[in-house]
N, C-alpha and C positions, 0 to 999 in steps of 0.2 A: 504494499500500500503506499500512499504517498507520505512523505515526511514533512510535517507542517511546523513551522515555528509559530510561536504565540504572538508574535510582535504586531499582527494585524487584528487581534481580537476584538479591539474596540471599534474597528471600522464597520460601516453597514455594507450590504451587499452591493449597492449601487456605487459606493466610493471604491470597493475593490475591482468592480467591473471596469469603472472609468480608469482606474490606475493601469490596469492590464492593457486595455485597448489603447491608451495613450502612449505607454512606455513599451508594451511588448514584453515586460518583464513577467516571468512566470511565477514569481513569488506571490503577489496579490491574487492571481488565478488560483494557485495552489491553496491559499488561505480560504478563499471562498468556496472552492470545490470540496474541500475537507468537511465543510458543514453539512453538505448534502450527499455525500459518498454513500451513507446509509440508504439514502432513498433511491439512488441509482442501483444499488446492490439489490434492494428490495424488488424494484420494478424488474431486473434482469432475472431474478430467481423465480419470480412469479411467471414470467413468460417461458423461460428456457428450462426450468426445472432442473437445474444442474449447478451446484455451488461453484465448481472451477469455472464453468462458462460465465457465471455471473460476475466471479472476480475479474475475469479477462474483460468483460464488458466495462466494468469500472474504469480500467486503464485505458480501454479504447475510447471511451467518452471523453476522458480527460484530453486525450490527444486530438480528438475531433474538436473539443472546445477551443484549443489553441489555434486551429485552422479556421473554425466558422465563427467564433464571436466577433472578431474584428469587422465582419461583413454584415452583422445583424444588429438591429436596434432592439435590446432586450429591456422591458420594462420590469417583468417580474422573474428574475432569474430562476427561482425555485419551479415555478409553473413551466417555463420555457424548457428547463433541463428535464423535467418529468416526461414533456412530451418527446423531446429529443431522444431520451433514453428508450422510451417505449417504441418510437419508430425505428430505432436501431435494432432493437430485438425482434420486432416484426420483420425487418428486412432479413435479419440473420434466419428466422424461421423459413420465411419466403425462399431464400437461397438454398437452404438445406432441403426443404421439400422439393425444390425444383431440380436440385441435383440428384436426389433420391429417385425422381421420376414419378413421384406419387402426389403431384399436385392437384389432381382432380378430387373433388369432394373435400378438400380443405379449404376452409373460408378464411381468408386473410382480410382484416379491416381495411377498406379502400381509403377511408378519410384519414390520412397520415397527419395532417396537421389539425387535429381536432381542438375544440375549445378547452378552456382551462377547467370547465365544469367537469370534464371527464378525468377525474382524479382517482387515485388509489384510495381504498376505503379509510386508511389511516389519515390521509391528507384531507379527505372530505370533513372528517371530524375536526381537524385542526382549522380548516378553512371556516367551518360554521362557527367555532369558538371565536376566531378572529372577527368575524362578522358581527357576532354578538357583543363582543368586546367594543367594536367600533360604534355600535349603536348605543351601547351604555356610555360611552365616552361622550357622545353627542348630547346626553341628557344632563351632564355635569353642569355645574355653575361655571361660568367663563374661567375664573381665576384657577379652579381646580383642573379643568380641562387643560388650560395652558401649561400649567406646571407639570402635569402628568405627561403630557406630549413631549415637552422640553427635556424631562428628567428620563423617561423611559425610551422614547422614540429617537430623540436627537442626543441622548447620552450626555446631557449638561449637568454639571454639578450644581449645588445649592447657590454658591456664590454667582455663578454665571446666570442662572435663572433670576436671582435677586437683582442683578445689575440690568438684565434685558427687560424685566417687568417693573423696574423701579419701585421695589419693596424690599423690606429686610428679610434675612434669612429664616428668622423664626416664622414668618408669614408663610414663606415657601414651604417649610416643614409642615406647617398646620394644613395648608391647602392640598399638599401630597398625601398626608394621613387622612384627611376627610375624603378626599377624591378616591383614595384606595378603597376606603371603607364603603362608600357609596357605590363604587364599580362592582365590589363583591356582592353586595345587596342586590344590585341589579342583575348580575349574571346568575345569581341563585334563583331569583324570580322568573328569569327566562328559562333556566333549567327545569324548574318545576313545571311552568306551562308547557314545555316541550314534552315532558314525561307524561303529562295528563292527556295530551292529544294522541 
């Protein structure tokens, strides 16, 4: 597997992607890919039913990224990578079936670039949680929402948030605590209503 240093741990997917495309340096790409290798492995295992082949796919996809990424505008790396991995596996299956001469009766999915909705069951769960979190975030008071977005999504510290929102750090901590509590309550309510339906 790839050896990844932890020096890019704080950077977002988008930043790492930009760094790689701009510089061609494999370091940020490696850091980004290491976050989702398990996803690629899971997809490959699901389609190819072979651990060794799945491990090979993980390396093949990384090599493919080096070539393909600079020519693509990728907004959501994780979803794009999922579709790329799935298509790669389907192409392997198709090639194998074709070389085996047993292509008839074997149905291959024709829509290779399907939408992001067609996700692995584990991703669907994560996707619906992200969606619920986003909706709950919208319901927070403005200051709580701002503090949570700056702290969790933009990875800013208390001091930076305080300076940006022109308030003291105690206020920032208070908004974060109350915001987290309100998010938790909102998510629990959503979870209960989903279970009832």
